[in-house]
C-alpha positions in Angstrom: -23.8 122.7 108.8 -23.1 126.6 109.3 -25.3 127.3 106.3 -28.0 125.3 107.6 -28.1 127.0 110.9 -28.0 130.3 109.2 -31.0 129.2 107.0 -32.8 127.7 110.0 -31.7 129.1 113.2 -34.0 127.0 115.2 -31.7 124.2 114.5 -29.4 125.5 117.2 -32.0 124.0 119.7 -31.3 120.4 118.4 -27.8 120.4 117.3 -26.2 123.8 118.8 -23.7 121.8 121.0 -22.5 119.4 118.2 -22.2 122.6 115.8 -19.9 124.4 118.3 -18.1 121.3 119.4 -17.1 120.2 115.8 -16.1 123.8 114.8 -12.7 125.5 114.5 -13.7 128.6 116.7 -11.6 129.6 119.5 -13.2 128.2 123.0 -15.3 125.9 121.1 -15.7 123.7 124.1 -17.2 126.4 126.3 -19.5 127.4 123.4 -20.7 123.9 123.1 -21.3 123.5 126.8 -23.2 126.8 126.7 -25.2 125.8 123.8 -26.3 122.5 125.2 -28.2 124.2 128.0 -30.1 125.9 125.4 -31.0 122.5 123.7 -34.8 121.7 123.6 -36.1 119.5 126.5 -36.6 116.4 124.5 -32.8 116.4 123.7 -31.5 117.5 127.3 -33.7 114.6 128.5 -32.0 112.2 126.1 -28.6 113.4 126.9 -29.3 113.2 130.6 -30.4 109.6 130.2 -27.3 108.7 128.2 -25.2 110.1 130.8 -26.8 108.0 133.4 -26.6 104.9 131.3 -30.3 104.7 130.5 -31.7 104.1 127.2 -33.4 107.2 125.8 -37.3 106.8 125.1 -38.5 105.9 121.5 -40.2 109.2 121.2 -36.9 111.3 121.6 -35.0 108.5 119.2 -37.9 109.1 116.4 -37.5 112.8 116.9 -33.7 112.7 116.7 -34.1 110.4 113.4 -36.5 113.0 111.8 -34.3 115.9 112.6 -31.5 113.9 111.0 -33.5 113.3 107.8 -34.6 117.0 107.7 -30.9 118.2 108.1 -30.0 115.8 105.1 -32.8 117.2 103.1 -32.0 121.0 104.0 -28.3 120.2 103.2 -29.2 118.8 99.7 -31.7 121.9 99.3 -28.7 124.3 100.3 -26.3 122.3 97.7 -28.9 122.8 94.9 -29.4 126.4 95.6 -25.7 127.2 95.6 -25.4 125.4 92.2 -28.0 127.2 90.8 -26.8 130.6 91.9 -23.3 129.7 90.5 -25.1 128.4 87.1 -27.0 132.0 86.8 -23.8 134.0 87.7 -21.9 131.9 84.9 -24.8 132.6 82.4 -24.7 136.2 83.4 -21.0 136.5 82.7 -21.5 134.9 79.4 -24.0 137.2 78.1 -22.0 140.2 79.4 -19.0 138.9 77.5 -21.0 138.2 74.3 -22.6 141.7 74.3 -19.0 143.2 74.7 -17.7 141.2 71.9 -20.8 142.1 69.7 -20.2 145.8 70.5 -16.4 145.6 69.7 -17.1 143.7 66.4 -19.8 146.4 65.3 -17.3 149.1 66.0 -14.6 147.5 63.9 -17.1 146.9 61.0 -18.1 150.4 61.1 -14.6 151.5 61.1 -13.6 149.4 57.9 -17.0 150.4 56.1 -15.8 154.0 56.7 -12.3 153.3 55.3 -13.8 151.7 52.4 -16.1 154.6 51.4 -13.4 157.1 51.7 -11.0 155.0 49.5 -13.8 154.9 47.0 -14.5 158.6 47.1 -10.7 159.1 46.5 -10.5 156.6 43.6 -13.6 158.4 41.9 -11.9 161.7 42.2 -8.8 160.6 40.9 -10.3 159.1 38.0 -12.4 162.3 37.2 -9.3 164.3 37.1 -7.6 162.0 34.9 -10.4 162.0 32.5 -10.6 165.8 32.4 -6.8 165.8 31.6 -7.4 163.4 28.7 -10.3 165.4 27.4 -8.0 168.6 27.5 -5.3 167.0 25.8 -7.5 165.8 23.0 -9.1 169.2 22.8 -5.5 170.5 22.3 -4.6 168.0 19.7 -8.0 168.9 17.7 -7.2 172.6 17.9 -3.7 171.9 16.5 -5.0 169.8 13.7 -7.5 172.4 12.9 -4.6 175.0 12.5 -2.3 172.9 10.7 -5.1 172.0 8.0 -5.9 175.6 8.1 -2.2 176.4 7.1 -2.0 173.3 4.8 -5.0 174.6 2.8 -3.6 178.0 2.6 -0.1 176.6 1.0 -2.2 174.3 -1.4 -1.7 176.9 -4.1 2.1 177.0 -4.1 3.0 173.3 -3.0 -0.1 171.3 -4.2 1.3 167.7 -4.3 3.8 168.1 -1.5 1.1 169.8 0.8 -1.4 167.2 0.1 1.0 164.5 1.0 2.1 166.4 4.2 -1.4 166.8 5.4 -2.3 163.3 4.9 0.4 162.2 6.8 0.0 164.5 9.8 -3.7 163.8 9.6 -3.1 160.1 9.9 -0.7 160.6 12.8 -3.1 162.9 14.7 -5.9 160.3 14.1 -3.7 157.6 15.5 -3.0 159.7 18.5 -6.4 160.6 18.9 -7.8 157.2 18.6 -4.8 156.1 21.1 -6.1 158.8 23.6 -9.8 157.9 23.2 -8.8 154.2 23.9 -6.9 154.8 26.8 -9.7 157.2 28.2 -12.3 154.5 27.6 -10.1 151.8 29.3 -9.8 154.2 32.4 -13.4 154.8 32.6 -14.3 151.1 32.3 -11.5 150.2 35.0 -13.1 152.9 37.3 -16.6 151.6 36.9 -15.6 148.0 37.4 -13.7 148.8 40.6 -16.7 150.7 41.8 -19.3 147.6 41.1 -16.7 145.4 42.8 -16.6 147.7 46.0 -20.3 148.0 46.2 -20.9 144.2 45.7 
């Protein structure tokens, strides 16, 4: 009832004494008596006739019944308004929580993507260094082979048969080593390309 009176203060002229009488305020009896004096004339006449043991007039009864109906309607309206406000508050909190969760998820995703890109770059650098090392080793082997071939060619005049045999054996070993190193380099390149394609996918 307090909410109804706050929304419609003129109701104090109809039910003010009942409001204070049924409240838990201090001195509610005195407040009810004072509010009774402020009631509209129709209600005061009705109460006076009731105190004198007389029947109140039909007009006052009809007005009282109409006021009771209006009170019920207003009470329903206030309850519906409160529910609507509570629903709006819940929806607003849900939207706020959803926005916060989305922002947090976006931050985590950006962090993971940055870590992934850094890892890919590190792997690319490591692969490039390994390939350069293999190329340098192959160049060294090639220079050594050329030097050995030159030395063998110089000694062919004195040890023709032995020199030819040694040169062939050395050449076969070098070719095997070179083929092995080239195969290893190709495997590392293919592994690096496969890993980069996997990360990009």
